[in-house]
C-alpha positions in Angstrom: -142.5 -25.7 215.7 -146.2 -26.5 215.8 -148.9 -24.4 217.2 -149.7 -27.0 219.9 -146.1 -27.0 221.2 -146.0 -23.2 221.4 -149.3 -23.0 223.2 -148.4 -25.5 225.9 -146.7 -22.9 228.2 -149.8 -20.8 228.1 -152.1 -23.7 229.1 -152.4 -22.3 232.6 -153.8 -19.1 231.2 -156.9 -20.7 229.9 -159.3 -22.6 232.2 -162.3 -24.6 231.1 -165.1 -22.5 229.6 -168.0 -22.2 232.0 -171.2 -24.0 231.0 -173.7 -21.4 229.9 -176.5 -20.8 232.4 -178.8 -17.9 233.2 -176.5 -17.0 236.1 -173.4 -17.1 234.0 -174.9 -15.4 231.0 -173.8 -11.9 231.8 -171.1 -9.4 231.0 -168.5 -8.1 233.4 -168.4 -4.3 234.1 -165.4 -4.0 231.7 -167.3 -5.8 229.0 -170.4 -3.6 229.6 -168.0 -0.6 229.1 -166.9 -2.2 225.8 -170.5 -2.5 224.6 -171.3 1.2 225.4 -168.0 2.5 224.0 -168.5 0.8 220.7 -172.1 2.0 220.4 -171.1 5.6 221.3 -168.4 5.6 218.7 -170.6 4.5 215.8 -170.7 7.7 213.9 -167.0 8.3 214.3 -166.4 4.8 212.9 -168.5 5.6 209.9 -166.7 8.9 209.3 -163.3 7.1 209.4 -164.7 4.5 206.9 -165.8 7.2 204.6 -162.4 9.0 204.7 -160.3 6.0 203.9 -162.8 4.6 201.3 -162.6 7.9 199.4 -158.9 7.4 198.9 -158.3 5.0 196.1 -156.0 2.2 197.3 -156.1 -0.4 194.5 -153.3 -2.8 194.9 -151.3 -1.3 192.1 -151.9 2.3 193.1 -148.9 2.4 195.4 -149.3 6.0 196.4 -152.9 5.4 197.4 -152.1 2.4 199.5 -149.4 4.4 201.3 -151.8 7.4 201.8 -154.4 5.2 203.5 -151.6 3.7 205.7 -150.6 7.3 206.6 -154.2 8.1 207.5 -154.4 5.0 209.8 -151.1 5.5 211.6 -152.3 8.2 214.0 -155.4 6.1 214.8 -153.2 3.3 216.2 -150.6 5.6 217.8 -153.4 7.2 219.8 -154.0 3.8 221.3 -150.4 3.3 222.3 -149.3 1.2 219.4 -145.9 1.4 217.8 -146.5 1.7 214.1 -144.2 0.6 211.3 -144.6 1.0 207.5 -142.8 -2.0 205.8 -141.8 -1.1 202.3 -142.3 -3.8 199.6 -140.6 -2.2 196.7 -138.6 -5.3 196.1 -141.8 -7.2 195.2 -143.3 -4.3 193.3 -145.9 -3.5 196.0 -146.5 -0.5 198.2 -146.0 -2.1 201.6 -147.6 -3.2 204.8 -148.7 -1.3 208.0 -147.8 -3.2 211.2 -148.9 -1.8 214.6 -147.6 -3.4 217.8 -148.8 -3.2 221.4 -146.7 -4.8 224.2 -148.5 -5.7 227.4 -148.1 -8.3 230.2 -145.6 -11.0 229.3 -148.0 -13.7 230.7 -150.8 -12.7 228.4 -151.4 -14.5 225.1 -150.1 -13.0 221.9 -152.9 -11.9 219.5 -152.5 -11.1 215.8 -155.2 -9.1 214.0 -155.1 -9.3 210.2 -156.6 -7.0 207.6 -155.6 -5.3 204.4 -155.5 -1.8 203.0 -155.7 -2.5 199.3 -158.8 -3.1 197.2 -159.5 -4.6 193.8 -160.6 -1.2 192.5 -157.8 0.6 190.7 -157.9 4.3 189.7 -159.3 3.4 186.3 -162.5 1.9 187.9 -165.6 4.2 187.8 -166.4 2.9 191.4 -164.6 5.3 193.6 -166.8 7.1 196.2 -168.4 6.3 199.6 -172.2 6.8 199.6 -174.3 6.4 202.7 -178.1 5.7 202.7 -179.2 5.2 206.3 -177.4 2.2 207.7 -176.1 1.0 204.4 -173.0 2.3 202.6 -171.5 1.6 199.2 -168.0 2.2 198.1 -164.8 0.4 197.1 -163.6 -1.7 200.0 -166.3 -0.9 202.5 -166.4 -4.6 203.3 -163.2 -5.9 201.8 -161.4 -4.7 203.7 -161.5 -1.1 204.9 -164.6 -2.0 206.9 -162.6 -4.7 208.6 -159.9 -2.2 209.5 -162.5 0.1 211.1 -163.9 -2.9 213.2 -160.3 -3.5 214.4 -159.9 0.1 215.5 -163.4 0.3 217.1 -162.6 -2.9 219.1 -159.2 -1.6 220.3 -160.7 1.8 221.3 -163.3 0.0 223.4 -160.7 -2.1 225.1 -158.7 1.0 225.9 -161.8 2.6 227.5 -162.6 -0.6 229.5 -159.0 -0.9 230.7 -158.4 -4.3 229.0 -155.9 -3.0 226.3 -153.0 -2.1 228.6 -152.0 -5.6 229.4 -152.7 -7.0 225.9 -150.0 -8.2 223.5 -151.3 -7.4 220.0 -149.9 -7.1 216.6 -152.1 -5.6 213.9 -151.0 -6.6 210.4 -152.5 -4.7 207.5 -151.1 -5.9 204.2 -151.0 -3.6 201.2 -151.3 -6.4 198.5 -153.9 -8.9 199.7 -155.8 -8.7 196.5 -152.7 -9.4 194.3 -149.8 -10.5 196.5 -146.3 -9.5 195.3 -143.9 -12.1 193.9 -142.1 -14.0 195.2 -144.9 -14.5 197.7 -142.4 -15.9 200.3 -141.0 -12.4 200.5 -144.3 -10.4 200.3 -145.7 -12.5 203.2 -142.5 -12.8 205.2 -143.5 -10.3 207.9 -147.0 -11.7 208.2 -145.7 -15.3 208.6 -143.2 -14.1 211.2 -146.1 -12.5 213.1 -148.0 -15.8 212.9 -145.1 -17.7 214.3 -145.1 -15.2 217.2 -148.9 -15.3 217.8 -151.0 -17.7 219.9 -154.2 -16.5 218.4 -155.0 -14.9 215.0 -158.2 -13.1 214.1 -159.0 -12.3 210.4 -161.1 -9.2 209.8 -162.4 -9.8 206.3 -166.2 -9.8 206.0 -168.6 -11.6 208.3 -170.4 -14.6 206.7 -174.2 -14.3 207.0 -176.6 -16.9 205.6 -180.4 -16.4 205.9 -179.9 -13.7 208.4 -177.7 -15.8 210.7 -174.1 -14.9 211.5 -171.7 -17.8 211.0 -168.1 -18.4 212.1 -165.2 -19.1 209.8 -162.9 -21.7 211.2 -161.4 -22.8 207.9 -160.7 -21.5 204.4 -159.5 -23.3 201.3 -156.2 -22.7 199.6 -155.7 -20.9 196.3 -153.1 -22.4 194.0 -152.8 -22.6 190.2 -151.5 -25.0 187.6 -150.3 -24.8 184.0 -150.6 -27.8 181.7 -148.8 -28.2 178.4 -149.1 -31.0 175.9 -147.2 -31.8 172.7 -147.7 -34.1 169.8 -146.4 -35.0 166.4 -147.7 -32.8 163.7 -148.6 -34.0 160.3 -151.5 -34.6 157.9 -154.8 -35.1 159.6 -155.4 -38.4 157.7 -152.8 -40.0 159.9 -154.4 -39.1 163.3 -154.4 -42.1 165.8 -152.0 -44.1 163.6 -148.8 -45.6 165.1 -146.7 -43.1 163.2 -148.6 -39.9 163.9 -150.1 -40.6 167.4 -153.0 -38.7 168.9 -151.8 -35.1 168.8 -151.6 -32.5 171.5 -155.3 -31.6 171.7 -156.5 -35.2 172.3 -153.8 -35.5 174.9 -155.0 -32.3 176.6 -158.6 -33.6 176.4 -157.7 -36.9 177.9 -156.0 -35.3 180.9 -158.7 -32.7 181.7 -161.4 -35.4 181.4 -159.4 -37.7 183.7 -159.2 -34.8 186.2 -163.0 -34.6 186.1 -163.5 -38.3 186.5 -160.8 -39.4 188.9 -160.1 -36.5 191.3 -163.4 -35.6 192.9 -163.5 -35.5 196.7 -165.1 -33.2 199.3 -163.8 -29.6 199.5 -161.5 -30.1 196.4 -162.0 -28.1 193.2 -159.8 -27.8 190.2 -161.2 -25.4 187.6 -159.9 -25.0 184.1 -159.7 -21.3 183.4 -158.7 -21.2 179.8 -157.0 -23.3 177.1 -155.8 -23.3 173.5 -154.5 -25.9 171.1 -153.1 -25.8 167.6 -149.9 -25.5 165.6 -148.7 -23.7 167.5 -150.5 -22.9 170.8 -148.8 -20.4 173.1 -149.3 -19.0 176.5 -149.5 -15.2 176.7 -146.8 -13.2 178.6 -149.4 -12.1 181.1 -150.1 -15.8 181.9 -153.8 -14.9 181.6 -154.3 -15.6 177.9 -153.3 -18.0 175.2 -153.3 -18.0 171.4 -153.3 -20.7 168.7 -153.3 -21.1 165.0 -153.8 -24.2 162.9 -155.8 -25.9 160.1 -158.4 -28.6 160.1 -156.2 -30.9 158.2 -153.1 -30.6 160.4 -152.6 -32.6 163.7 -152.0 -30.1 166.5 -148.5 -30.1 167.8 -149.2 -28.2 171.1 -151.8 -27.2 173.6 -151.9 -25.2 176.8 -154.3 -24.8 179.7 -154.3 -23.0 183.0 -156.5 -23.5 186.1 -156.7 -23.3 189.8 -156.6 -25.8 192.7 -158.4 -25.3 196.0 -158.0 -27.6 199.0 -158.9 -27.6 202.7 -155.7 -29.1 204.0 -152.1 -29.5 203.0 -152.6 -33.2 202.9 -155.4 -32.8 200.4 -153.1 -30.5 198.4 -150.4 -33.1 198.3 -152.8 -35.9 197.4 -154.4 -33.9 194.6 -151.1 -32.9 193.1 -149.8 -36.4 193.1 -153.0 -37.7 191.5 -152.9 -34.9 188.8 -149.2 -35.7 188.1 -150.0 -39.4 187.6 -152.7 -38.6 185.2 -150.5 -36.2 183.2 -147.7 -38.9 183.0 -150.0 -41.6 181.4 -149.5 -40.2 177.9 -151.4 -41.2 174.7 -149.2 -42.6 172.0 -147.1 -40.0 170.2 -147.7 -37.3 172.9 -146.1 -35.8 175.9 -147.4 -33.6 178.7 -146.1 -31.6 181.7 -147.8 -29.8 184.5 -146.4 -27.0 186.8 -148.0 -25.9 190.0 -147.8 -22.4 191.6 -148.6 -22.6 195.3 -149.9 -19.2 196.4 -152.3 -19.2 199.4 -152.2 -22.2 201.7 -155.3 -23.6 203.3 -156.6 -22.5 206.7 -157.4 -26.0 207.8 -160.0 -26.8 210.5 -158.5 -27.5 213.9 -159.4 -28.0 217.5 -158.0 -24.6 218.4 -160.0 -22.8 215.7 -163.2 -24.5 216.9 -162.3 -23.5 220.5 -162.1 -19.9 219.5 -165.6 -20.1 217.9 -166.9 -21.8 221.0 -165.4 -18.8 223.0 -167.1 -16.4 220.6 -170.4 -18.2 221.1 -170.1 -17.9 224.8 -169.8 -14.2 224.2 -172.8 -14.3 221.9 -174.9 -15.9 224.7 -173.7 -13.2 227.2 -174.6 -10.5 224.7 -178.0 -12.0 223.9 -177.1 -12.9 220.3 -177.8 -16.1 218.5 -175.2 -18.9 218.4 -173.0 -18.9 215.4 -172.7 -22.0 213.3 -169.8 -22.9 211.1 -169.7 -21.4 207.6 -168.8 -24.0 204.9 -165.1 -23.6 204.1 -165.6 -24.3 200.4 -167.6 -21.1 200.2 -164.9 -18.8 201.4 -161.9 -17.8 199.3 -158.3 -17.7 200.4 -157.1 -14.9 202.6 -154.0 -13.7 204.4 -154.9 -15.5 207.6 -154.1 -18.7 205.7 -150.4 -17.9 205.8 -150.4 -18.0 209.6 -152.8 -21.0 210.0 -150.0 -23.6 210.4 -148.6 -21.7 213.4 -151.5 -20.5 215.5 -155.2 -20.9 216.4 -157.3 -18.8 214.1 -160.8 -17.4 213.5 -161.7 -15.5 210.3 -164.7 -13.5 209.2 -164.5 -11.0 212.0 -165.2 -8.0 209.7 -168.6 -6.4 208.9 -171.5 -7.8 207.1 -171.8 -6.8 203.5 -172.3 -7.9 199.9 -170.9 -7.5 196.4 -167.2 -7.6 197.3 -164.9 -7.2 194.3 -167.8 -5.7 192.2 -169.1 -2.2 191.6 -171.8 -1.5 194.2 -170.0 -3.3 197.1 -172.0 -2.5 200.1 -171.9 -2.8 203.9 -174.4 -3.0 206.7 -173.0 -0.3 208.9 -174.8 -1.5 212.1 -172.9 -4.8 211.8 -169.8 -2.9 212.8 -171.1 -2.5 216.3 -171.7 -6.2 217.1 -168.5 -7.3 215.3 -166.3 -4.8 217.2 -168.0 -5.7 220.5 -167.5 -9.4 219.9 -163.8 -8.9 219.0 -163.1 -6.6 221.9 -164.7 -8.9 224.4 -162.9 -12.0 222.9 -159.5 -10.4 223.1 -160.2 -9.1 226.7 -161.2 -12.6 227.8 -158.2 -14.1 226.3 -156.1 -11.9 228.6 -158.1 -12.3 231.8 -156.7 -13.6 235.1 -156.4 -17.4 234.8 -158.8 -17.9 237.7 -161.5 -15.9 236.0 -160.8 -16.8 232.3 -163.8 -18.0 230.3 -161.9 -19.1 227.3 -160.4 -22.6 226.8 -157.9 -23.3 224.1 -156.2 -26.7 223.6 -152.6 -27.2 224.6 
């Protein structure tokens, strides 16, 4: 069932957004309470960030991921959420933390997405939270422990303002976003089900900031991979290109990769070659991240292998690129053969009318808060994320987490003051989504 069809029964809950004017550009008493509650809780939010950052939760440190989940459980329970830890032993991962709040049946269903794990395993030297004024460094302070703190800060503010009680919210914190378990259909089953339930999804990975301006994320590209193998007739090099010997595996590999370069280009499509090897023989490593080859200069290579990724903005673009790549692979040079296999991991979060409507709603809030309007962050500059798995089913807005830099690298840092405006924005947006239909200031397409 498509998002549009599921949203239709909720159309009455969303009236047209008011045109911004000096008279309308103001916050309600409940929203003003949200503003002050988030501000007063700033140091508590920083303390929570420090506590969970100092527990290593690299994806493959299952005990650490579970420990952070245990630390977060009482935070959600104190807000009236039912908390469940979903074991993922069957895909060799620690598990996911889901927190659920049931409100008024007429209110929209909102999914908040973050993740507990980081890329920093126990072997990394980068382990501790360090604060210097309003900047902090530490593993995951932006990606994505900072996002989790923004979620909790927003929910606490809603509780204080009285807008949480009627809200229908599921918080999905995955434990393997940085390296999803296989098969991915199983490791993302519960998240996809939550997306099918939801009317709106908000992703709390880091805020996109360019030249000091906050930008909204209404689309993200996919993250898939491909493996290309070529074969040829081996023999003495003096026979290369002849009818009997053919062109060999390496020339066939070179033909295909160069044809990718020349024939595939289009906007928002990339197809990097990560590594390759060719010889007699060439073999892909067991880890799928390496290859080896041997050979001689006077022997025609009998095999070659290459791996790379494929990133697209829409499923249609994925299908089109895959078909074009397959056609190129099939047009073999004489005496050679080739095969390509695709591994589809993270789907695209395609741009949509509903996603744009959410950003418009957020910009109405920005105006009321006295903040600058947020433009659209180029989707080609954002990597894949868990929100992509629910994008086919619901309206979505990503980049709701804090402002920081250096994600996935030692020295990852966060602007602590960005937590305040991000939590305020999120809390007011969720509150307005659940307002009385006659007072609603959010308009979403049917």
